N, C-alpha and C positions, 0 to 999 in steps of 0.2 A: 170460653172463658170460666175461668175455676172460681166457683164462689168462696170467697173467703167470709168463714166463720168468727160471729165474734165471741171475745175470752170472757166470762163473766167471771172473777174472784170475789171468795168471799175473805169481808175483812173484820177483823174487831178491834174499837180505837187501839192505838198504838199505847197511848199514857192515861187514855180517860180524863178525870176532869183535876185542874189544880185550882183551889178555892184557898187564900190563905185563912187563917181564925180573924174574923172581925173584918171581912173584904165589906163593900160599900157597894161594888161596879162589879155586875157577871157580863163576862165580855163572851157571846157564843156565835160560833161559826157553824159551819156544816159539819166538815170531817177535812183531817190534814192532806197535802196534797200526796203523791203516791212516793214512796221513800227513797227513789234514785233522786227525788231533790230535796231532799232533808239536809240541810246545813250543819246542823242540832238536834236532838231529839227531843222537840217539843214544838208546841203550837207556833204557826206561821214563821215556818224554816225556811220556806221557799225562798231561793235568792232574790226571786224577783217581787217577793211581795214587801208591801212596803210599811206596813203596819208598827214594826218597831221602830223603823224612823218615825213614823208621825207618834206615836207614843213620845217617843223619845222628846220631840221637839214640844209637846203637850208640857211634860212635866220636867222640861229645861235639862232630860239627861245625853250624854252619847256613850252610845252601847262597846266596850271595848273588846269585845269578844264577837266572832261570829261564827265560830265552829265548833263543836266538837263540847264534850263535858262544860267547859267554862264558860258557854255560851247560854248554856241552861240555869246553870248555877245563877249566874248574875241577872237572866230576867229572871227568875222565881224569885231572887231578891227584889229586884225592882216592883214586880208587884206588890210582894209583901208590904213592902215601903209604901206604897200608894194604896192601897186597898182594893185591889183589885184581883178578880178571880177568872180562869178561863175553862171553858169545855167549847162540846160540839154538839149539837142535834140528833146527828148518825153516832150509837154509839155502835153498832154492827152492818154492815150494807155489802152488797154487790157494786164492784169496781168493774167498769166495763172498757176491756179491751189497754186497762194500765193508765188510763188519764185521769186528768186530777180535775177537771171543770164539772160544775154540780149537776149538770145536764146526764152525767157520765157514772152517778153514784146515786145506787136504790136502796130504798131504806129497807129494813130489816126490822131493826130493833130500835127506837126511837131514843134520847137518853131522858131521864126520870127528872124533868125539870124541876118537878115541884118537892119533891124529894131532897134534891140541894138546896130547894130554898129555905125546907123546914131544918135543915142541918147546919142553915147561915143566915142565922136573924136580923144581921143587919143590910143587906144584899137589898137594895131599893130601887132600882136601875140595873137592866135587861138594856145592851148595846149590841146589835146584830149585826155581823158583818157582811151578810149577802142579801137583796131583798125580791128574791125570784118568788113566784105567786105560788108555786106549788115546789120546785125545788131547791130553795134556797134557804136560809136558816129560818126566815119569816116564814115563807110557808112551810117548812117543816113543823112550825111552832105551832101553826094553824094546828095541823094534822094532830099535834100533842093534844091542843084543846078538845080537837073532837075526839078523838081516843078518850079522853076521859070525861066525855059527855058534858064540856061546856064549852058554851060561848063564848065566840073569840072575837072581840070590836075591834075593824079594820082601822090600823095606823091611817092618819092623817097626814099628807104631806104639808112642812111648813114650807115658809118664803124661803127659810135657808136651808131648803132643799132634802132636810131631815126630816123621814117617817117619824111619828111621835102615837104613842097606844099609852094604855095603861088600862091595870086590871087589880082585881083582890084577890089575894091569897091568905085565905083563913083570917081576914078584916084585915090585913098589912096591903097597905097600899104598894104596887110596884107600877113603875114607870119602865116602857119602852120605846127606845131612841132607836134609828136605823139610819146611819149615814151610807155614803155610798161606800161601796167594797174596798178593802186594800190590794184587792186583786190584779195582775196584772194586766187582764182583760178590760179593767174600768180604766183605771191610769193608762193603759196606751189608747184608748180613744180619743184622748183630749175633753173628756166632758168636763173634766175641773182642772184650775192648775192646783201644784203641788202643795202649793200656799193655802189655798182655799179648802185643801182636801184637810191640809193639818189643821183649820179650823172648823172643821167640820168635827174633828173627832174630841179638838180641844172644848168644843163647846157642849159634847155630850158628858165630859166629866165635870162642869161646871152646876 
């Protein structure tokens, strides 16, 4: 039997961070889905990712566009209106076999979260969209703290299943909230109902 060799491709983040001036919240993921899954060239553009639908429910908005440049423009306007920024923990990574799941993404360079906080002084809450101990946004944030010789206080799981943490950055208090991921891998496991999932994200923006 022939041995199938894994393929690893180096990828830079396709669009970096989008943080409107005055943003209060910063949503942090891992890395965008593979480009073959893009419905539009922006965050959470896979057709089976439910983040934009949930954000629409949280803020009472129904997105009109689902594909192309109009979808990107509409989402940027939505983020600006609601004081939300978006970024990912991986700035550069290896992607294995064109897969999009976190375990198939291998860090090369992490996003400089502290520099983003320095440039956006009103951000006071980080909302992480995956909680894997090593490979998810939460695990990569821990690694980022270690790379900066800082201790990362482990977030605690609350009764509503959101993980909650806190740290100081240059004397400024920053909250960390980690709801369940909007990935289809979570939504397909029936761990939470759609209504409970949306309520979890609504809580993160209170």
